N, C-alpha and C positions, 0 to 999 in steps of 0.2 A: 655162877659166882666167880669162876676163874677169869672170865672175860672182864668183869668189873673190878675185881679185887686183887688179881694176881695169882701167883702160884700157891697151891695148898701144900703145907709142910707137915700138918698133923691132923689127926681125926680122932674124935672120941664120940662114940655112938651107942645108942640103945635102940633096938628095933625088935619087932615081934608081932604076935597076934594076940590082941586083947578083947576084940569085939566078937559078936556073934555072927558076923558076916560070913557067908559061905564062900570063901575064896581060898585059893591055895598059895597065897603069898602073905608076907607081912602086911598088917593093916596099919602100922604106924612106924615112924622112925623119928628120933630126935638126934640131931647130928651137930656137933660142935667142930667147926673147921678153924684151924690156925693157918694164917697166911704168912708168906715170907716177909711181907711188909710190916707184920706185927698186928694186923687187923684180926679180930676174932669174929666169926660169923656163926649164928645159931640158925639151924634149919629145922622146921617141924613139918612133917608130912603125915597125913592120915586119910583113910578112906571113910571113916565113920562119923565125922563131925557133921551135925545137922543144925542149921542148913550148912551146906558146904561153904568154905571160905577160902579165897585166894588173895593173899596180901603179901606185901613186900615192904620192908622198912630198913633204912640205914640210919643209924644213930651215931652221932659224933659230937665232939665238944663245941663245934660251931653251929650245929643245927641238926635237923632231921629231914629225911626224905621218905615219904610214904606213897604207896600205890595200893589201891583197893579195887579189885575187879567189879565188885557189886556196885560201887559208886562210879566206876569207870572214870576215875580221876587220879591225878598225882598231886601231892601237896609237898611244899617245901617250907620248913621253918628255919629262918636264919636268925641266929642269936643276936646279931647286931641290930636287926629290925624289930625283933620281938613280936613277930606276927607271921601267920600262915599265908602262903600264896598258893592258889589252886590252879592247876593246869588241866584243861579238858581236851579230849582229842578233837580234831577237825570235824565239822558237821558231816562230811562225806565219809568218815571213817566207818568201815565195816570189819568187825573182828575176823570174820571168816576169810577175808582177803589175805590175812597173814598166813593161814594154812594153805590157801590156794597158791600163793606165791612160793611157799616152801616146796610144794609139789612140782610147780613149774621149774624151779631151780634144780630139783632132783632130776627131772627129765632132761634138762639142758646139760647137766653133768654127764648123764648116761650117754647122751648123744655127742659128748666131747665138745660142746659149744662154749662151755665155761668151766673154770676150775671150782672145786668144792669150796664153800665158805669155811668149812671146818676140815682140817687136814687129818691124816692118819695118826700123827703124833698126838694131836689133841684127843682123839678117840681113845688111843691107848692110855694116855694119862688119866682120862676120866674113868676108864675101867679099873685102873690101879687105885683110884680114890674110892670107887665103889667096893672093891675087894677089901680095902682098909676099913670101910664102914662095917662090913660083915665081920671082919676079924676083931675089930674093937667091940662090937656088940657081943660076939661069942665069948670073948675072954674078959670083958668088962674092964678094959684098959685102953689108954691112949696109944695110938699107933703113929709113929714118926715115919714120914715119907721121905725118900731120898730124891 
């Protein structure tokens, strides 16, 4: 979300275990992220929804962008056109290629053939946000990030 929407400035979260899954971690999280730009983002994660669902949606006053893994498509609604436009991946697209390329990149970084796409400072910031999620969920209050 930081890559698309900018820097996170606040977190309000609820997470825990509510299902009968035999796992040693939280099975759901609902997270409200505030961004420096003023954008608000809602993230829902869970392990128990059946069938599993992987979706992404950006809603704004000028339109909506949606992506749905099951449909393997992205859609854009532009307010001025008042219609949906659908985008499908190229015919030769293979989802597994994404993961293979990520592993190849990792190996090239280890061999010092290229720089990491994500730097140490991004990793540290992401961990700070994750810690803020846990803190918010534990104390039931919004956490402001510096």
